[in-house]
N, C-alpha and C positions, 0 to 999 in steps of 0.2 A: 348269370352272375359269375363273374370271373374272380371275384375278390371275397372269399369266405370270411376273411378277417373283418371286412367292412360290414358284411351281413351280420356277423355276430355282434359287432360293436353297436350298430344301429338298433339291433334287437334289444340289447341291454338298455340303451337310451329310451326306447319306446316303453319298455317294462317300467323303468323308473318314472316316466311321465304318467303311465297308466295307474301306478301305485305310489303316489307321492307320500302317503302316510308311512311308508317303509323307510323313508329317509330319516337319518338322525337329525338333519337340519334341512328343512324344505327349501331354505334360501339357496342351497347348493344347486337347485334345479334352475334357478333364474338364468344363469349364463347359457343354458341350453336353448333359449329362445332368441332368435334374431330380433333386432329392434323393429323390423318391418313385419314381424309375424302377424299372420291372420289365420283365423279358423272358421270354416263353414261347419257349424254343428249339425248333428243329426236332427235337432229340433227345428232347424231352419234359421236359427239365429246366426249372426256373424259377430265374432269376437276379435278384438285386437289383442296385442300382447298383454297390456295391463289388465284387461278384463279376464283373460285366461289365467294369468298369474293370481289374480284375486281369488278366483274359484279354486284353483289348484292348492293354494296355500292354506285354505280352510276346509278342504274336502274331507269327508269321512272315509274310513277304510271301506273297500268294496271288493267283492269277489269278481275278478275279471281275468280272462285268459286270452292269449293271442294264439291264433291258428293260421296256418298257410302264409307265414311271413316270407316275403320275397323282396329283394333289393335289386334294382336296376340302376347301375351307375350311368347317368346321362352325360356327364362331362367329368373332367378330373376333379372338380370341386362341387359337383351336384349329384345327388342320388335320390331316387324315388323309392320309398318303402310302401308296400301294400300288404294288407292282412285283414283277417276277420277278427273282431273282438266279441267275446261273449261275456255278458254280465247277467245279473239276476233279472234285469229289466228287458234286455234286448240283445239281439245279434246284429252287428253292424259291419259294413265294409269300411275300411279305413285306408287313407292314403296320406303320406307325409312326404313333403319335399324338404330335404336336408341340404344345407350348403356348408362347405368347409371354409371357415373364415376365422382369422385370429388364432390359427393353430388348433382349431377344434370344430367339431360338427355342431351346427346350430339348426334348429327347426325353423324353417322359413314359412311353411304353409301346412295346414292339416285340414282334412275333411273327413267327416263321418256320415255315412248314409245307412239308414235302417235297412237291414236285409229282409226281404220278403220271400 
């Protein structure tokens, strides 16, 4: 990782998405998702942007932490973030593909896999 500012910035965005209940206005999170967003959930389900937003906008507070956060910049406008997330229910490996578009970073793809 040659860009610590990008690493810090994407970490803060991932934290916001992991804890939407901390936002004064959860609608402020909507622009973080690319129109084409897709998520492969640790449950095995696949969510599109609208399904993910519906869940996020009504989710309850949860205790969750991010560990071993790492960003690899794949191109000038593409970055891959990987990390472990720990919640009361599970530990999971997570990966997020971020794209820089419209003068901001947007989440294009996310996957969570239960860690064993």
